N, C-alpha and C positions, 0 to 999 in steps of 0.2 A: 654805350661803352663796350669795348671788347670783352668777351668772356674768357679769352685765352691770351697769355703773354706771347711775345714774339719767340721766346725760346720754346714754349710749348708748341707753337705752330710749326716752327722749324723742325722740331723733333718728329711731329706727325708726318710732315713732308718727307723726311728721311726714312721713317719706318715703313710708310705705305708705298712710297716711290711714285705716286701719281696724283696729279691735281686735275680733275675734270674741269673743263671750261664750258660755260653755257650762257646763252641769253635768249629770252623770248618775252614778248610783252604780256603774254597771257599768264596771270598769276596761278590759276588752277593747274594749268599744264606744267608750269614751273615746279609746283609742289610735287606733282607726280614724278617728274624727272628727278627731282631731288631725293624723293623716297626710293626710287629705283636704284639710284647710285648708292644710297645709304645701305639698302638691303643687299646690294652686291658687294659691300665691304668698303666702299670709299668713305673717307672721313674728312674730306676737304671738298669744297666747291668754290671755284672762282666764277663769280657772276660778272660777265663782261658787259659793263654798263655802256652800251652803245646806242640805245634808243631813247626817244623822247619819254620823259617821265620814268626813266629806268630806276630812279631812286625810290619811287613808290613800289615798284615790283620787288626790289631788293628788300625793302623794309618788311614787306609781308612774308617773303621767303625766309628771312632771318628770324622773324618771330615764330614762324612755323618750325624751323629747325630747333630753336631753343626749347620750344614746348613739346615737340613730338619726336625729335631725333637726337637723343642724348649723345654727345661726343662729336656731332657734325659741326665742322668749323667752316663758317661762311666768310669768304673774302670777296673783294671786288677788283676787277681788272679793267684795262683800257682807261685808266685814270691819267689825265694829262696836266693837272695843276693842283696846287695845294688846297685851293678852296673846295674842289670836288673831293679830295681825300678827306678833308675835315668833315664834310657833309656826311660821307658814308661812315666814317668812324663814329659820328654822332648817332648813327643808326645801328651801331654795333659791329661794324666790319672788323674782322679779326686779322686781316692782312690786306695789303694794298699792292696791286701789281700795275706797273706802268710800261708803256711801249718804248720809253726812252729814259735816260738818266736825268732826273730832275732833282736838283738839290733842295728846292723849296718843299717838295714832297717828302724828302728825307727828313727835313727839320720837323715838320708837323707830325710825322709818324713817330720819330724818335722821342718827341716830347711826350707822347702817350704810350711809349714802349710797344708800339704796334709794328709787326713785321712788315717790311716793304721790300718788294723785289722788282728792281728796275730792269727794263730791257737794255741790254748792252751788246755791242757788236765788235768791240776792240778790247785788247788787253788794257789799254789806258783807261777806258771807261770802267772796266771791271775793277781795276785797282782803285779808282776814285770812289766807286760804289762801296768797296770794302773799307776805305778810309772813312766813309760816312756812316759806317756801322751796318752795312748790308750783310745779312746772314747767308742768303741764297740768291745768287744772281740769275736773272732770266736771260738766257741766250735767245735773242730775237733779231731777225727771223731765223729760226733754226734750220729751215730747209736750204737757206743760202750758205750757211757755214758748215753744218754737218758735224758728225762725230769726230772727224779728224781734227777739227778746230778745238774741240773740247780736250782731246788727247794732247794736243800741243800746249794748251794752257796748263793742264795738270802736271806736265813735266816740271817746269820751274816753280809752279805754285800748287802743290798738292793739297794745300789747305782750302783752296777755292771750291765752293759748292755751286754747282751749275744746274739750272732747270731749263732745258730747251723747250721752246714753244713754237710750233710750226715745223713741219717736216717729221713729226712723230706720228706713228700709226700703231694700231694694236697688233700688227704682224710680229711674230716672234723674232724674225730676222732683223727687223727694224729696231725693236727694243734691245736686242742683243748688241747691236752696233753702238747704241747710245750708252747703255749701262757698261758695256765693255770699255768704252772710252772714259768712263768714270763719272757720269752724271749722278747727282744726288736724287733727282726725281725728274719726271717729265710732265709737261702740260699737254693735255689731250682735249681737243675741241670736237670739230665735226667728224674726225675719224673715229671718235668714240660715241658721241651723241649726234648721230647723222640726221640729215633731212628726212631720210626714209623712215627712221624710227619715230621722229616727231610727226610726220604726216600720217603714219599708220597707228600712232599712239601705242606703239609696241613697248610698253614699259617693262614687261616681263623679259622681253628680248634684251633690252638695255641692261637690266639687272644681271642677266647672264653674261653679256659682253664685259661688263665691269668686273664681275667675279673672275672671269677667265683671264682678263688682262692683268689683274692684280696677282693671280696665280703664276702667270708667265714671268712677271717681274720678280716675284719671290724666288722662283726656280732659277732664274738667271743670276740672281745675287748669290745664291747658295752653290 
């Protein structure tokens, strides 16, 4: 069962401005990555469930977060059907992120009052997601549409909350473009938790990058 309501999760997404994305089959490595992000100030983690037996890894990481990392909100991404969403919610997922708009996922998440963020690429999809109760829409793939697309949406629909994933980096100029366009938060995967960091097990370096990126976001917002 989720530890945090969808409103609480949305609030943390808005206040921190960043959702790290991560997947690795090694549970011990995952715990160290999670701890580094937490120590760097992140309070959300989207576990991208893309590998075999990923649910076993998530279960252990979520138990670890609940026990050792107070305030760390674990969610799951790359969910493509309602059955998978239900499985991860049973393991305590606090939010569900999907690559596309799936109404079956909206139904099961809303039933449990768990935040869900569907990947949308058109204004029609965004409007439908909001009609289904979506708090924060995932713009995906963000590198295809870019900040100008967000700016265009926010003109007629200033109430729409957008989280781009893909096309977001830790560079200040990139973050400035996205937040200047009006995004609520950004999803950051390999540009934050890089292959080099994982290969070198540079968890202290990851902690520093997370802290610096959050500081840039805070500065840009102010």
